[in-house]
C-alpha positions, 0 to 999 in steps of 0.5 A, a space after each residue: 239166583 234164588 228168590 228170597 221173598 217170592 211174590 204170590 199176590 197180584 194187584 191189578 188196576 186200570 189206568 186211562 191212556 193219559 194216566 198210563 203215559 204219566 206213570 210210564 214216563 215217570 218210571 222211565 225217568 226214574 230208571 225203573 226196570 219195569 212199570 210193575 217195579 215202579 208201581 210196586 215201589 210207589 205203592 209200598 212207599 205210599 203205604 209206609 208213609 200212611 203207617 207213620 205217625 207223623 200225619 197231618 194231626 201231628 204236624 198241626 200239633 207241632 205248629 200249634 206248640 211253636 205258635 204258643 211259644 211265639 205267643 209267650 215270647 211276644 207277650 214277654 216282650 210286650 210286658 217288658 216294653 210296657 214296664 220300661 215305658 211306665 218306669 220312663 214316664 215316672 222318671 220324667 214326671 
């Protein structure tokens, strides 16, 4: 089988015995062929997420926009209630 994308770079890091067991168990439970495959996949997925524009700031903007919408709706409801109460009070006076 031909290798379409040969890998020439090596990334090396150390783990404590406890960290190794955690990583090894996760790789095993996910059916990875090897610890290297599991680590490569995990690192590349993390790197891809880091490049996505939907970070904390973007999520915060979305939440803020929704809160502002809710505030406008609540303000409109409040204004209607006050207007109805005012009309009601004028009708009974």
